[in-house]
LUMVOSE-891927 format. One record per residue: residue number from 0; x, z, y of N, C-alpha, C in turn. Coordinates in pm, whole numbers, m for minus. Atoms other than C-alpha are relative to their C-alpha. Example, Ala and Ser with C-alpha at 12.3 -4.5 7.8 and 13.67 -1.06 7.14 Angstrom:
! LUMVOSE-891927
<pt 0 <89 0 m119> <1230 780 m450> <90 0 120>>
<pt 1 <m82 m6 m119> <1367 714 m106> <m77 73 109>>
This chain:
! LUMVOSE-891927
<pt 0 <80 0 m120> <0 0 0> <85 0 127>>
<pt 1 <m84 m9 m119> <283 65 241> <36 m138 56>>
<pt 2 <m36 136 m42> <388 m302 252> <m121 m69 62>>
<pt 3 <122 62 m52> <30 m417 304> <m35 58 137>>
<pt 4 <29 m64 m128> <m23 m165 585> <94 m51 109>>
<pt 5 <m98 50 m97> <296 m278 757> <m31 m145 38>>
<pt 6 <35 141 m28> <189 m642 726> <m119 m8 93>>
<pt 7 <118 m2 m88> <m147 m562 887> <38 40 143>>
<pt 8 <m43 m44 m133> <19 m378 1176> <79 m111 68>>
<pt 9 <m81 109 m55> <270 m659 1227> <m89 m117 42>>
<pt 10 <93 108 m33> <m9 m917 1219> <m81 31 123>>
<pt 11 <78 m41 m116> <m216 m721 1469> <85 m5 127>>
<pt 12 <m90 6 m116> <83 m692 1702> <22 m145 43>>
<pt 13 <m17 141 m31> <133 m1067 1678> <m122 m58 69>>
<pt 14 <125 46 m64> <m231 m1131 1765> <m7 52 144>>
<pt 15 <1 m57 m136> <m205 m896 2065> <99 m73 91>>
<pt 16 <m100 72 m79> <112 m1071 2183> <m50 m140 36>>
<pt 17 <53 134 m25> <m54 m1411 2150> <m110 4 105>>
<pt 18 <106 m15 m100> <m356 m1290 2349> <58 23 139>>
<pt 19 <m64 m26 m130> <m132 m1156 2626> <62 m127 57>>
<pt 20 <m62 125 m43> <60 m1483 2641> <m107 m99 45>>
<pt 21 <108 89 m37> <m263 m1680 2648> <m63 39 133>>
<pt 22 <57 m46 m126> <m404 m1466 2928> <95 m27 116>>
<pt 23 <m97 26 m106> <m84 m1496 3131> <5 m148 33>>
<pt 24 <m1 145 m21> <m82 m1873 3083> <m124 m44 75>>
<pt 25 <125 33 m68> <m446 m1895 3190> <6 42 146>>
<pt 26 <m12 m48 m139> <m377 m1686 3502> <92 m91 82>>
<pt 27 <m92 91 m70> <m82 m1909 3595> <m67 m135 29>>
<pt 28 <70 127 m18> <m295 m2220 3547> <m103 11 111>>
<pt 29 <98 m21 m106> <m570 m2077 3769> <67 4 137>>
<pt 30 <m73 m11 m125> <m318 m1993 4039> <50 m137 44>>
<pt 31 <m51 133 m32> <m161 m2338 4024> <m114 m92 44>>
<pt 32 <115 83 m36> <m503 m2505 4036> <m47 33 141>>
<pt 33 <41 m42 m134> <m596 m2302 4342> <96 m50 107>>
<pt 34 <m100 46 m97> <m271 m2390 4519> <m9 m151 20>>
<pt 35 <11 146 m11> <m308 m2760 4440> <m126 m38 77>>
<pt 36 <125 26 m70> <m668 m2756 4557> <15 24 150>>
<pt 37 <m23 m31 m142> <m566 m2592 4885> <89 m105 65>>
<pt 38 <m91 102 m52> <m284 m2841 4932> <m74 m131 26>>
<pt 39 <77 124 m15> <m517 m3135 4878> <m96 11 119>>
<pt 40 <93 m22 m110> <m772 m2989 5118> <73 m3 134>>
<pt 41 <m79 m3 m124> <m506 m2923 5383> <46 m140 39>>
<pt 42 <m47 136 m29> <m367 m3273 5355> <m114 m90 43>>
<pt 43 <115 82 m36> <m711 m3433 5367> <m47 34 141>>
<pt 44 <41 m41 m134> <m799 m3231 5677> <99 m50 104>>
<pt 45 <m102 47 m92> <m469 m3324 5841> <m11 m148 26>>
<pt 46 <14 146 m16> <m522 m3694 5781> <m122 m35 83>>
<pt 47 <120 27 m78> <m875 m3687 5917> <24 34 146>>
<pt 48 <m29 m42 m138> <m757 m3496 6222> <91 m98 71>>
<pt 49 <m93 94 m57> <m475 m3745 6278> <m66 m133 33>>
<pt 50 <69 126 m23> <m706 m4045 6252> <m89 6 122>>
<pt 51 <93 m15 m111> <m947 m3907 6508> <75 11 133>>
<pt 52 <m72 m27 m123> <m679 m3816 6762> <84 m111 39>>
């Protein structure tokens, strides 16, 4: 039983690590998407302002 218990603990730790990595990756992707969206909006606003002036 000791080997099986250790395998379960190790597996659970691996699942937790994968979840943390997935969450961190998702957070980074959200941040990047927000920054890109802001950049596009800023550039579009700048071009419109330049065309009018």
